[in-house]
N, C-alpha and C positions, 0 to 999 in steps of 0.2 A: 555427662558430657554435651547432650542437646539443649540444657540450660545455658549451658557457657557461650555454645554456638549463638543461641538465640540472642544472648547478651552482645555478643561481638559482633553480629548482625546490627543489632539496634542500635548499638553505640555508633557504629559504622554509618548507617543511614544517619542518624541525627547528626553527625559531622557535615555528612555530604549532601543533605537535604536543600540547605540554602542555595548551594552549587546547583545541584540537581534541579531545583524548581527553575531558577534562572535559564539553564540548560533549555529545560521542557518548554519554558515561555517564551524561549526566541524562535520555540518551532511550531505554537498554536497561539494564537492571538488571547483566547479568553483565560483570567486567571482561574476561573473553576475549573476550566477544561485543564489545565497544568495541574491543579491540587489533585484531580482524578484520577491524572495518569502516574501521579507521585505516589498515592496510595496503591494505586495497582503495582508499583514496582517494588513496593516496599511488600507488600503483601505477596508477590511473587518471590522474590527473597525469602522471604520466611520460608516459605510451603516449597522452595526447590534445592534448598540446603540438604545436604547427604553428609552428614561427619564422617562416613567412611571415603569420601573425594570430596574434600573441603576444597572451597574456592581459592584459589591461591590470589588472586587480584581482587577482591572484593569490589572495591570503588570502579576498577575497568567492567568487572560484570554489573553493575548496577546502572551504569550507563547506556551497556549493552542493550539491557533489560527495556533500558527508557527508552533508547532508539526503536525496536521493535513496537512497543506500545504507541510510541506517537504514529507510526506506520499503520497498526493495529486502528488505531483511533480514526485518522483519516479515512480509511475503508470502511469503518463504521456510519460515519457523520453521513455519507450518502450511500446509502446500498447499491453495490452494483447491478442495476436493474435496467435493461435498457427495454423501450417501449417503442414500437413502430413513429410515436410522435415526437420521441427525444430527438433532439438536435445535438449531437456529441461527436462531430467533427468524423464520424465515420464515413464521411461523403469521401475520402480519401481511399476507403476500401469500395465502395459500391455508388454509382450514379444516383443521387436522390431521387431523380425524375423516374429512374427504373423502378427504385422502390414505391413511389408514389400509385405505379400503375399495377401494383398487385393488390389481390383480395387481401382482405384483414386476417386472413388464416395464415396465407402464405407470408404474408411479410411477417407474421410473428414468427414463423417457421425460421426463415433469414433472420432474425434477430436471435433466438436460439442458438443456430449455428456460429454466429457470431461471440455471442457469451461464451459456447464451449470452446471456441477457439481460444480467446481470451484466457480464458481458466486453461489452457495446455500452455501457453507459453511459461518460459524459464522463469523462477518469480523476481527477476532482477529486471527483465522486461517487462513482467506484468506489471510490478509497482511503478514504472516510469510511465506505462501506458496508460495506467488507472489513473494515478494522481495527476496526469499532463491532460489528457483526452479528456476522461469522465470527470474529476474532481476540478478540475481549471488552473490547477496549480500552475507557476511559471517554474521555469527549470531552476531560477535561482531558488525559489522556495523548496523545492524538491532537492535540490544539491545540499542545502543546509539539514535538510531532515535526515538524508541518506550519507551526508559526510563524502561525497565522490565529487567529480569538476563536474559543471556543465558540459563539459564535451563528451565526457562517459556516459551522462545521461541519454546526449541528442543522439549516440550511438546507439545505446540500449533502445529507444523509441525505434531508431531505422530498421533497426534488426526485428523488431516487434512488428513494426506495420510491414515490411517485407515476409515477415513468415503469417502472418495474419492475410496478406494478400495471396500467398502461394497457396495456403490450406483453404481459403474461400474462393480459388480460381473457379471452380467449377460451378458455385452457383452464381458467380458473376456474370460467366459464360450463357448459363440458362436465361438469367435474366437479361442479358443483350439481346440474346436470339427472340425473345418474347414479342 
């Protein structure tokens, strides 16, 4: 049974590969990166199938995996690490002059708090915040990756910023009072 499933997955993947590569290529610039992502999709497809719970629509499942791999690729491309010297649009949350007045240790603590707050955002908000604010992608690029409207992404980012402001309010007040 497992050999039959592996053959079916392999045949389906071979049929879908050109279209899948075009899809991935529309989301990432370099062909080499698109090919790497396509290989990851195939590997995950082979390792994730369960003969007891077959995948009903294998092609749709492959594209869902591809979308997730593309998002992972963007996240890994530039590790999510902030340092006090980064200019990442965090000025919406804190006045950069307030941050510049802090000693290095306190500034590092503030950035660690920002990172923790970002990690606690719901995945949809966190993804758009990271891809747009930190990775520098446009809302149009993110819309292509996520397959959602630009307005949805703008709303998610607005909710993310509001949540971060609320979460980091006490730190901001301490900075303003120094």
